[in-house]
C-alpha positions as CSV (number, residue, x, y, z in Angstrom):
1,M,6.0,-29.8,127.1
2,N,5.8,-26.3,125.6
3,L,8.7,-24.4,127.1
4,F,7.4,-21.0,125.9
5,H,4.0,-20.2,127.5
6,P,1.9,-17.6,129.3
7,V,2.4,-17.1,133.1
8,K,0.1,-16.0,135.9
9,I,1.3,-14.0,138.8
10,G,-1.6,-13.6,141.2
11,N,-4.4,-12.1,139.0
12,L,-1.9,-10.9,136.3
13,T,-1.6,-12.9,133.2
14,L,1.6,-12.4,131.0
15,S,1.8,-13.5,127.4
16,G,5.2,-15.3,127.8
17,N,7.7,-16.5,130.4
18,L,10.9,-14.6,129.3
19,F,11.6,-11.6,131.5
20,L,14.1,-8.8,131.9
21,A,15.6,-8.9,135.5
22,P,16.1,-5.8,137.6
23,V,19.6,-4.7,136.8
24,A,21.1,-1.7,138.8
25,G,22.3,1.0,136.5
26,Y,20.9,-0.7,133.4
27,S,17.2,-1.6,133.4
28,D,15.8,1.9,133.1
29,A,12.7,2.6,131.0
30,A,14.8,3.2,127.8
31,F,16.5,-0.2,128.0
32,R,13.3,-2.0,129.1
33,S,11.5,-0.5,126.0
34,V,14.0,-2.1,123.5
35,C,13.8,-5.4,125.4
36,I,10.0,-5.3,125.0
37,E,10.3,-4.5,121.3
38,N,12.5,-7.6,121.0
39,G,10.2,-10.0,122.8
40,A,10.5,-9.6,126.6
41,A,7.1,-10.5,128.1
42,F,7.7,-8.7,131.4
43,T,10.3,-6.2,132.8
44,Y,11.5,-5.0,136.2
45,T,12.8,-1.6,137.1
46,E,16.2,-1.1,138.7
47,M,16.0,-1.7,142.5
48,V,14.5,1.3,144.3
49,S,15.5,2.2,147.8
50,A,12.6,2.1,150.2
51,E,14.4,4.6,152.5
52,A,14.8,7.0,149.5
53,L,11.1,6.7,148.6
54,V,10.0,7.4,152.1
55,R,12.3,10.4,152.3
56,N,10.8,11.7,149.0
57,N,14.1,11.5,147.0
58,Q,13.2,12.8,143.5
59,K,15.7,10.5,141.8
60,T,13.8,7.4,142.7
61,E,10.8,8.6,140.7
62,V,12.8,8.5,137.5
63,L,13.7,4.9,138.3
64,M,10.0,3.9,138.6
65,Q,8.8,5.5,135.3
66,R,6.9,3.1,133.0
67,G,8.4,2.7,129.5
68,Y,6.2,4.0,126.7
69,N,5.5,0.4,125.4
70,E,5.3,-1.4,128.7
71,K,1.9,-3.1,129.0
72,A,3.0,-4.5,132.3
73,Y,6.0,-4.0,134.5
74,A,7.3,-4.5,138.1
75,V,8.8,-2.0,140.5
76,Q,11.5,-3.6,142.6
77,I,12.1,-2.2,146.1
78,F,14.8,-3.0,148.7
79,G,15.1,-2.3,152.4
80,G,15.6,-4.0,155.7
81,Q,12.8,-2.5,157.9
82,E,9.3,-3.8,157.5
83,N,7.6,-0.5,158.4
84,V,9.7,1.4,155.8
85,M,9.1,-1.2,153.2
86,A,5.4,-1.1,153.8
87,E,5.3,2.7,153.5
88,A,7.5,2.5,150.3
89,A,5.0,0.0,148.8
90,K,2.2,2.5,149.4
91,I,4.2,5.3,147.7
92,V,5.0,3.0,144.7
93,L,1.3,2.4,144.2
94,Q,0.5,6.2,144.6
95,K,3.2,7.3,142.1
96,T,3.0,4.5,139.5
97,N,0.4,2.1,138.1
98,C,2.8,-0.8,138.1
99,E,1.4,-4.4,137.9
100,V,3.8,-6.0,140.4
101,I,5.8,-5.0,143.4
102,D,9.0,-7.1,143.8
103,I,11.1,-7.3,146.9
104,N,14.9,-7.6,146.5
105,C,16.3,-10.3,148.8
106,G,19.3,-11.1,146.6
107,C,21.6,-8.2,146.0
108,P,25.0,-9.1,147.4
109,V,26.5,-5.6,147.3
110,P,28.0,-4.7,150.7
111,K,26.5,-1.3,151.0
112,I,23.0,-2.8,150.5
113,V,23.6,-5.9,152.7
114,K,25.0,-3.9,155.7
115,T,21.6,-2.1,156.0
116,G,19.9,-5.5,156.4
117,A,18.5,-5.5,152.9
118,G,19.2,-7.5,149.8
119,S,21.0,-10.9,150.5
120,A,20.9,-10.2,154.2
121,L,17.2,-11.1,154.2
122,T,17.8,-14.5,152.7
123,R,19.7,-15.5,155.8
124,D,17.1,-14.0,158.1
125,P,13.8,-15.8,157.2
126,D,11.9,-14.3,160.2
127,R,12.6,-10.7,159.1
128,L,12.0,-11.7,155.5
129,Y,8.6,-13.0,156.5
130,K,7.7,-9.8,158.4
131,I,8.8,-7.6,155.4
132,V,6.8,-9.6,152.9
133,K,3.7,-9.7,155.1
134,A,4.0,-6.0,155.8
135,V,4.3,-5.1,152.1
136,T,1.5,-7.5,151.2
137,K,-0.8,-5.9,153.9
138,A,0.1,-2.4,152.7
139,V,-0.9,-3.3,149.2
140,S,-4.1,-5.1,150.2
141,E,-5.2,-1.9,152.1
142,S,-4.4,0.4,149.1
143,E,-6.6,1.4,146.2
144,N,-4.9,-1.3,144.1
145,P,-5.3,-4.3,146.4
146,D,-4.8,-6.9,143.6
147,V,-1.2,-5.9,142.8
148,P,0.8,-9.0,143.5
149,V,3.9,-8.9,145.7
150,T,6.8,-11.1,144.5
151,V,10.3,-11.8,145.9
152,K,13.7,-12.5,144.5
153,I,16.1,-14.6,146.7
154,R,19.6,-16.2,146.5
155,S,20.5,-19.7,147.5
156,G,22.0,-18.6,150.8
157,W,24.7,-16.5,152.6
158,E,27.5,-18.9,151.9
159,Q,28.1,-22.5,151.2
160,K,27.7,-23.5,154.8
161,M,24.6,-21.4,155.2
162,M,22.2,-22.4,152.4
163,T,18.9,-20.9,153.5
164,W,16.9,-20.8,150.3
165,K,14.3,-23.3,151.6
166,E,13.6,-21.3,154.8
167,A,13.6,-18.0,152.8
168,A,11.2,-19.5,150.2
169,L,8.8,-20.8,152.9
170,A,8.9,-17.4,154.7
171,T,8.0,-15.6,151.5
172,L,5.1,-17.9,150.8
173,E,3.8,-17.5,154.3
174,G,4.1,-13.8,154.0
175,G,1.9,-13.8,150.9
176,A,4.3,-13.6,148.0
177,K,2.7,-14.6,144.6
178,A,5.9,-15.6,142.9
179,I,9.5,-16.4,143.8
180,T,12.6,-15.8,141.7
181,I,15.8,-17.5,142.6
182,H,19.4,-16.7,141.6
183,P,21.1,-19.8,142.9
184,R,24.3,-18.3,143.9
185,T,25.2,-17.5,147.5
186,K,25.8,-13.9,148.7
187,A,29.5,-14.9,149.2
188,Q,29.8,-15.8,145.5
189,G,28.5,-12.5,144.3
190,Y,28.4,-13.0,140.5
191,E,31.5,-15.3,140.5
192,G,31.6,-19.0,139.8
193,H,28.5,-20.9,138.6
194,S,24.9,-20.8,139.8
195,D,23.5,-24.1,141.0
196,W,20.4,-24.9,139.0
197,S,19.8,-28.0,141.0
198,I,18.7,-25.7,143.8
199,M,16.2,-24.1,141.5
200,K,14.7,-27.5,140.7
201,D,14.5,-28.3,144.4
202,L,12.7,-25.0,144.9
203,V,10.2,-25.8,142.1
204,D,9.5,-29.1,143.8
205,L,9.2,-27.4,147.2
206,V,6.7,-24.8,146.0
207,C,4.8,-27.5,144.2
208,K,2.9,-25.0,141.9
209,K,1.5,-22.9,144.8
210,V,3.1,-19.9,143.0
211,P,5.3,-19.7,139.9
212,V,9.1,-20.0,140.3
213,F,11.3,-18.0,138.0
214,G,15.0,-18.6,137.4
215,S,18.0,-16.3,137.1
216,G,21.7,-16.9,136.8
217,D,24.1,-17.8,133.9
218,L,21.7,-17.0,131.1
219,F,23.9,-15.6,128.4
220,K,22.4,-17.2,125.3
221,P,19.0,-18.7,124.1
222,E,20.3,-22.2,124.6
223,D,21.0,-21.4,128.3
224,A,17.3,-20.5,128.8
225,K,16.1,-23.6,127.1
226,K,18.4,-25.8,129.3
227,M,17.2,-24.0,132.5
228,L,13.5,-24.5,131.7
229,E,14.1,-28.2,130.8
230,Q,16.4,-29.0,133.7
231,T,14.6,-27.2,136.5
232,G,10.9,-27.0,135.6
233,A,10.9,-23.3,136.4
234,D,7.9,-21.4,135.1
235,G,10.0,-18.7,133.5
236,V,13.5,-17.2,133.2
237,M,14.9,-13.8,133.9
238,F,17.8,-12.5,131.7
239,A,20.1,-10.0,133.4
240,R,23.7,-9.7,132.2
241,G,22.8,-11.8,129.2
242,A,20.5,-9.0,127.9
243,M,23.1,-6.2,128.2
244,G,23.9,-5.0,124.7
245,N,21.7,-7.9,123.5
246,P,18.0,-7.2,124.0
247,F,17.6,-9.6,121.0
248,I,18.1,-12.5,123.3
249,F,14.4,-12.4,124.0
250,K,13.2,-12.9,120.4
251,D,16.1,-15.3,119.7
252,T,15.0,-17.4,122.7
253,V,11.3,-17.3,121.7
254,S,12.4,-18.5,118.3
255,L,14.5,-21.3,119.7
256,L,11.8,-22.5,122.1
257,T,9.0,-22.4,119.4
258,T,10.8,-23.4,116.2
259,G,14.1,-25.0,117.3
260,S,16.4,-22.3,115.8
261,F,17.1,-18.6,115.6
262,E,18.9,-16.2,113.3
263,P,21.4,-13.8,115.0
264,V,20.7,-10.1,114.5
265,P,23.0,-8.4,112.0
266,A,25.6,-5.8,113.4
267,E,23.9,-2.9,111.8
268,E,20.5,-3.7,113.4
269,R,22.2,-4.1,116.8
270,I,23.6,-0.5,116.5
271,K,20.3,0.9,115.3
272,T,18.6,-0.5,118.4
273,G,21.3,1.1,120.5
274,F,20.5,4.5,118.9
275,R,16.8,4.0,119.7
276,E,17.8,3.4,123.3
277,L,20.0,6.5,123.3
278,E,17.2,8.7,121.9
279,R,14.7,7.5,124.6
280,L,17.3,8.0,127.3
281,V,17.9,11.5,126.2
282,S,14.2,12.3,126.3
283,E,13.8,10.7,129.8
284,T,16.9,12.3,131.3
285,S,19.3,14.6,129.5
286,E,21.8,14.4,126.6
287,K,24.8,14.6,128.9
288,H,23.5,11.8,131.2
289,A,22.3,9.6,128.3
290,C,25.6,9.9,126.4
291,L,27.7,9.0,129.4
292,E,25.4,6.1,130.2
293,M,25.4,4.8,126.7
294,R,29.2,4.4,126.6
295,K,29.1,1.1,128.4
296,R,25.9,0.1,126.6
297,F,27.2,0.8,123.1
298,A,30.4,-1.0,124.1
299,A,28.1,-4.0,124.8
300,Y,26.1,-3.6,121.6
301,S,29.4,-3.6,119.6
302,K,30.6,-7.0,120.9
303,G,31.3,-9.3,118.0
304,I,31.4,-6.5,115.4
305,Q,34.5,-6.5,113.2
306,N,37.1,-4.1,114.5
307,G,35.0,-3.8,117.7
308,A,38.0,-3.0,119.9
309,E,38.8,0.1,117.8
310,L,35.2,1.1,117.9
311,R,35.0,0.8,121.7
312,A,38.1,2.9,122.1
313,K,36.2,5.8,120.5
314,I,32.8,5.0,122.2
315,V,34.3,5.6,125.7
316,H,35.0,9.2,124.8
317,A,31.6,10.1,123.2
318,A,29.8,12.9,124.9
319,T,27.0,14.0,122.5
320,V,24.5,12.2,120.3
321,Q,26.3,13.6,117.2
322,E,29.6,12.2,118.3
323,Y,28.0,8.7,118.5
324,K,26.6,9.2,115.0
325,N,30.0,10.3,113.7
326,I,31.8,7.3,115.3
327,F,29.3,4.7,113.9
328,A,29.0,6.4,110.5
329,A,32.7,5.7,109.9
330,F,32.0,2.0,110.6
331,F,28.8,1.5,108.6
């Protein structure tokens, strides 16, 4: 079986099955663009608040911008009320030409959950169904009726409340064209291990009605290969594993198609970080971009000789020139 292959989501055909997950505070257009340069077949925006969209919050528009090299991308929205989510979906289609609208039913962060959004929906299949159906209906009545609606879920609320099956069936009934599962519970957050056996069970349950994508504990190309082999998932989504390492996509493509890959040299890693910085400056401001890139350059510099000394300087950089000076001393 060829583990690297095209994928269909509704009427959308993607060239590959390695995706960048929606990552709050990270997967902006600048970062997504370098992931695409390095082999990501599809990318998701940071999650966008449906409430903020409906209230016309200007910051949300920045989150939804298409990257300059994105042939296809998804806007992920979150919310706990079906009417607000439906209205938000209409706004997404008015303000962007995204290829997919994804509904977040997995975020475990308390401030999201307490509004009835994120992981709260995984334990409330009835409301999840109503939201998916409302969003699907809103899209079908828009000028872009073929845009598929997809959903990301978790395995459940806690170990004693594993509701992934009910949640998955609710999303299918509501009209979702793909399901992504992060097989951790809300209670786990990002701790412990994700249970890939649940992913396999979901693949069996869905039985090819729609594609199933996997997320969770994908930190190196070998992890993606194992997930695809062990679960039968149609594709994988890299999240934390892509931070500071957008090369994980091309490394994984190489592993899946040739059986091996060559790690990217340190200098190339940093050059990619500077491309991301430049794009972030052009999309926002130098001040914002340089503050944001502190954590990102720290991630890019992992594994570099004397990296700790380098990171001690990175966390104080405030201008593009300061970053250039810091790295010039190392290369």
